[in-house]
C-alpha positions as CSV (number, residue, x, y, z in Angstrom):
1,M,1.9,35.6,-39.4
2,Y,2.6,31.8,-39.1
3,D,-0.1,29.3,-38.5
4,I,2.0,27.2,-36.0
5,L,5.0,28.3,-34.1
6,V,7.0,25.5,-32.4
7,V,9.3,26.4,-29.5
8,G,12.0,23.6,-29.4
9,A,13.4,21.3,-32.0
10,G,13.6,18.0,-30.2
11,T,11.7,14.9,-31.2
12,A,8.3,16.5,-30.2
13,G,9.0,19.8,-31.9
14,L,10.2,18.4,-35.2
15,S,7.3,15.8,-35.2
16,A,4.9,18.7,-34.7
17,G,6.5,20.6,-37.6
18,I,6.1,17.5,-39.9
19,Y,2.5,17.0,-39.0
20,G,1.7,20.7,-39.2
21,V,3.1,21.3,-42.7
22,R,1.5,18.0,-43.9
23,Q,-1.8,19.8,-43.1
24,N,-0.8,22.8,-45.3
25,K,0.0,25.0,-42.5
26,S,2.9,27.4,-42.3
27,V,5.2,26.2,-39.5
28,L,8.3,27.9,-37.9
29,I,10.5,26.1,-35.4
30,L,12.6,28.1,-33.0
31,E,15.5,26.4,-31.2
32,A,17.9,28.0,-28.8
33,N,20.6,25.4,-29.1
34,T,20.8,22.7,-31.8
35,F,18.1,20.5,-33.1
36,G,17.6,17.0,-31.9
37,G,17.3,17.5,-28.2
38,Q,18.6,15.0,-25.6
39,I,18.2,12.0,-27.8
40,I,21.1,13.3,-30.1
41,N,23.6,12.0,-27.4
42,T,22.2,8.5,-27.3
43,P,24.6,6.1,-29.0
44,D,22.1,3.3,-29.9
45,I,18.3,3.6,-30.0
46,E,16.8,0.1,-30.0
47,N,13.3,0.7,-28.6
48,Y,11.7,2.8,-31.4
49,P,9.1,0.8,-33.2
50,G,10.1,-0.2,-36.8
51,I,13.8,0.9,-36.3
52,A,15.8,-2.0,-34.7
53,H,19.0,0.1,-34.2
54,T,20.0,3.7,-35.0
55,S,22.1,6.3,-33.2
56,G,20.5,9.4,-31.7
57,F,22.4,11.6,-34.0
58,D,21.1,9.8,-37.1
59,F,17.6,9.7,-35.8
60,A,17.6,13.5,-35.1
61,M,19.3,14.3,-38.4
62,G,16.7,12.3,-40.3
63,L,13.8,13.9,-38.4
64,Y,15.2,17.4,-39.0
65,Q,15.8,16.8,-42.7
66,Q,12.3,15.3,-43.2
67,A,10.8,18.5,-41.6
68,I,12.9,20.9,-43.7
69,D,12.2,18.9,-46.9
70,L,8.5,19.1,-46.2
71,G,8.7,22.9,-45.9
72,V,9.1,23.6,-42.2
73,E,11.0,26.8,-41.5
74,Y,13.7,26.6,-38.8
75,R,15.5,29.4,-36.9
76,Q,18.1,29.2,-34.2
77,A,16.8,31.7,-31.6
78,K,16.1,31.8,-27.9
79,V,12.5,32.6,-26.8
80,A,12.4,35.0,-23.8
81,A,8.6,35.1,-23.4
82,I,5.3,34.3,-25.0
83,E,2.2,36.6,-25.0
84,D,-1.4,35.7,-25.5
85,A,-3.0,38.3,-27.8
86,G,-6.3,36.5,-28.1
87,D,-6.7,35.6,-31.8
88,H,-2.9,35.2,-32.1
89,K,0.1,34.5,-30.0
90,I,3.5,36.2,-29.8
91,A,6.9,34.8,-29.2
92,V,9.3,37.4,-27.9
93,L,12.8,36.6,-28.7
94,E,15.9,37.3,-26.6
95,D,17.1,39.8,-29.2
96,G,13.9,41.7,-29.0
97,D,12.3,40.3,-32.2
98,R,8.6,39.5,-32.0
99,I,7.0,36.7,-34.0
100,A,3.3,36.3,-34.3
101,S,1.5,33.0,-34.9
102,R,-2.0,31.8,-34.8
103,T,-1.0,28.9,-32.4
104,I,2.1,28.0,-30.4
105,I,3.3,24.6,-29.4
106,L,5.8,24.5,-26.5
107,A,8.2,21.6,-26.9
108,T,11.3,22.8,-25.0
109,G,12.0,19.4,-23.3
110,A,14.0,19.4,-20.2
111,K,17.7,19.8,-19.1
112,N,20.0,17.6,-17.2
113,R,19.5,17.8,-13.4
114,P,22.7,18.6,-11.4
115,L,23.7,17.1,-8.2
116,G,23.9,20.5,-6.4
117,L,27.3,19.7,-4.8
118,A,30.3,22.0,-4.3
119,H,32.7,22.2,-7.2
120,E,30.1,20.6,-9.6
121,K,29.8,23.6,-11.9
122,E,33.5,24.6,-11.9
123,W,34.6,21.0,-12.6
124,I,32.4,20.5,-15.6
125,G,34.9,19.4,-18.3
126,R,37.4,18.6,-15.6
127,G,36.0,15.3,-14.4
128,I,32.3,16.2,-14.4
129,S,30.1,15.5,-17.4
130,Y,26.4,15.0,-18.2
131,C,27.0,13.3,-21.6
132,A,28.8,10.0,-21.8
133,T,28.7,9.9,-25.6
134,C,30.1,13.4,-25.8
135,D,33.0,13.1,-23.4
136,G,33.5,9.4,-22.8
137,M,36.4,9.0,-25.0
138,F,38.4,11.4,-22.9
139,Y,38.4,8.7,-20.2
140,R,39.6,5.8,-22.2
141,K,41.2,3.1,-20.0
142,K,40.4,5.2,-16.9
143,I,38.1,4.8,-13.9
144,V,34.7,6.5,-14.0
145,A,31.4,6.6,-12.2
146,V,27.8,7.0,-13.4
147,N,25.2,8.4,-11.1
148,G,21.6,7.5,-11.8
149,G,19.1,4.7,-12.1
150,G,17.1,5.4,-15.3
151,N,17.7,4.3,-18.9
152,T,20.1,7.2,-19.6
153,A,22.4,6.2,-16.7
154,L,22.3,2.5,-17.8
155,E,23.0,3.5,-21.4
156,D,25.9,5.7,-20.3
157,A,27.4,2.9,-18.2
158,E,27.1,0.4,-20.9
159,F,28.7,2.7,-23.4
160,L,31.5,3.6,-21.0
161,S,32.2,0.0,-20.1
162,N,33.4,-0.6,-23.6
163,I,36.2,2.0,-23.4
164,V,37.2,2.6,-19.7
165,E,39.0,0.4,-17.2
166,K,36.1,0.4,-14.7
167,V,32.6,1.9,-14.2
168,Y,31.0,2.4,-10.9
169,V,27.2,2.6,-11.1
170,I,26.0,4.6,-8.1
171,H,22.2,4.7,-7.4
172,R,20.3,5.9,-4.4
173,R,18.1,2.8,-4.4
174,D,18.6,-0.9,-4.9
175,Q,16.1,-1.1,-7.7
176,F,16.4,0.7,-11.1
177,R,13.9,2.7,-13.0
178,G,15.6,1.7,-16.3
179,E,14.8,-1.4,-18.3
180,P,15.7,-4.7,-16.6
181,V,17.4,-6.0,-19.7
182,R,19.9,-3.1,-19.5
183,V,20.6,-3.8,-15.9
184,E,21.3,-7.5,-16.7
185,K,23.7,-6.5,-19.5
186,L,25.7,-4.4,-17.0
187,R,25.7,-7.1,-14.4
188,A,27.4,-9.4,-16.9
189,R,30.3,-7.0,-17.4
190,E,33.4,-7.7,-15.3
191,N,34.4,-4.0,-15.2
192,V,31.1,-2.7,-13.9
193,E,30.5,-2.4,-10.1
194,F,27.1,-1.4,-8.6
195,V,27.1,0.8,-5.6
196,L,23.4,0.8,-4.5
197,N,21.4,2.5,-1.7
198,A,24.0,5.2,-1.8
199,N,24.3,9.0,-2.5
200,I,27.3,10.9,-3.7
201,T,27.7,13.5,-0.9
202,A,31.0,15.2,-1.9
203,L,33.2,15.8,-4.9
204,L,36.8,15.6,-4.0
205,G,40.0,16.9,-5.7
206,Q,42.2,19.9,-6.2
207,D,41.8,21.5,-9.5
208,R,39.6,18.8,-10.9
209,L,37.6,15.7,-9.8
210,E,39.8,13.0,-8.2
211,A,37.4,11.1,-6.0
212,L,33.8,10.8,-4.7
213,E,32.5,10.6,-1.2
214,V,29.7,8.1,-1.2
215,T,27.3,7.6,1.8
216,D,25.4,4.4,2.3
217,K,21.7,5.5,2.9
218,I,21.1,2.5,5.3
219,T,24.2,2.4,7.5
220,G,25.4,6.0,7.1
221,E,28.9,4.6,6.3
222,K,31.0,6.8,4.0
223,R,33.3,5.5,1.3
224,I,35.8,7.3,-0.9
225,I,35.9,6.1,-4.5
226,K,38.8,7.3,-6.6
227,V,37.7,8.2,-10.1
228,N,38.9,10.2,-13.1
229,G,35.4,11.1,-14.2
230,L,31.7,11.3,-13.1
231,F,28.8,11.2,-15.5
232,V,25.7,12.6,-13.8
233,A,22.4,11.0,-15.1
234,I,19.9,11.7,-12.3
235,G,17.0,12.9,-14.4
236,Q,16.0,16.2,-16.0
237,A,14.3,19.4,-15.1
238,P,12.1,21.7,-17.4
239,E,12.9,25.3,-18.1
240,N,9.4,26.6,-18.3
241,M,9.4,29.6,-15.9
242,I,9.5,32.0,-18.8
243,F,6.0,30.7,-19.8
244,S,4.6,30.7,-16.3
245,N,2.9,34.1,-16.7
246,V,0.7,32.6,-19.5
247,V,0.4,28.8,-19.1
248,G,-0.1,26.7,-15.9
249,L,2.8,24.8,-14.4
250,D,2.8,22.0,-11.9
251,K,5.0,22.1,-8.8
252,G,7.8,20.4,-10.7
253,G,7.8,23.2,-13.3
254,Y,6.2,21.1,-16.1
255,I,3.5,22.7,-18.2
256,V,0.1,21.3,-17.2
257,A,-1.3,19.5,-20.3
258,G,-3.1,16.2,-20.8
259,E,-2.8,13.7,-23.6
260,D,-4.5,16.1,-25.9
261,C,-1.5,18.4,-25.3
262,R,-3.8,21.4,-24.6
263,T,-2.8,23.9,-21.9
264,N,-5.1,26.2,-20.0
265,V,-4.8,28.8,-22.8
266,D,-6.7,28.3,-26.1
267,G,-4.3,28.1,-29.0
268,I,-1.2,27.1,-26.8
269,F,-0.2,23.5,-26.7
270,A,2.6,21.6,-25.0
271,A,4.3,18.5,-26.3
272,G,7.0,16.1,-25.1
273,D,9.1,16.1,-21.9
274,T,8.1,19.6,-21.1
275,R,4.6,18.7,-20.2
276,T,3.0,16.7,-17.3
277,K,3.1,13.1,-18.2
278,T,3.8,9.7,-16.7
279,V,6.0,8.3,-19.5
280,R,8.8,10.3,-21.1
281,Q,10.2,8.3,-24.0
282,L,11.1,8.9,-27.6
283,T,7.9,7.3,-28.8
284,T,5.7,9.4,-26.6
285,A,7.6,12.6,-27.6
286,A,6.9,11.9,-31.3
287,S,3.3,11.0,-30.4
288,D,2.9,14.3,-28.6
289,G,4.2,16.2,-31.5
290,A,1.7,14.7,-33.8
291,V,-1.2,15.2,-31.4
292,A,-0.3,18.9,-30.6
293,A,0.1,19.8,-34.3
294,L,-3.3,18.2,-35.2
295,A,-4.9,20.0,-32.2
296,A,-3.4,23.3,-33.4
297,V,-4.8,22.7,-36.9
298,A,-8.2,21.9,-35.5
299,Y,-8.1,25.1,-33.4
300,I,-7.3,27.2,-36.5
301,H,-10.1,25.6,-38.5
302,D,-12.6,26.1,-35.6
303,N,-11.7,29.8,-35.5
304,E,-12.0,30.1,-39.2
305,M,-15.5,28.5,-39.1
306,S,-16.6,30.8,-36.4
307,A,-15.2,34.1,-37.9
């Protein structure tokens, strides 16, 4: 039996692992895909305290290696359910394996939110992408669009503007949620055009994306924009329904947990983008990982004292 079982190997999960083993606790991290989470696709991180510039890949690799070197165990496996067995918890894996732990930290992050339009799924890889740094080079010297108004969308547009002929930034409002400095950088680029107060209402093409139907929210006027590619960056959605029989979720599907990262179940904690919170940034994910791990350690010690 492990002391701490972490579900998810993003920034929050790996940080939890580091803080857990440093308290001399046995820690296993389970990850369905690859370690690093969403940040691994960010080309340039420049808002993490103490690190002026680094790539998301280098940041994730360093975090992972630090955790492994300290003694964290890592296993690539998908969790299908968790069970509360009172004095211990059980993670049920998709392959049927069951892993017992004294505590569990849920750090599953969130996935990219789709537009929900016809052809979107079938044209992924044929003009539709959710990762500019992954697929941007396929559109060198071509025309692309980025949909979204947060930092991810702005980062994608900036990255793409260095390699493509033109970038349309399409956003449903006239104000951005992302950092103003990023907006100003884009405004200064001649090959970037803002299409504001507008929604993408249709994806057009034959066997792949060839154009976008964009509708002005104020006038209702429709515009056809010819593009070779569309990068969707309209936010994320958690994948927490598999935990809903154990921990409480809010209406958006996020695990209900405060700044102490405690859920409604003793011994189960939530860290990072997967939980209810106002600010979802790299720094807050790392902070959550530390808080959740130390809370798990305190929970274990309290149980030992009362035994």
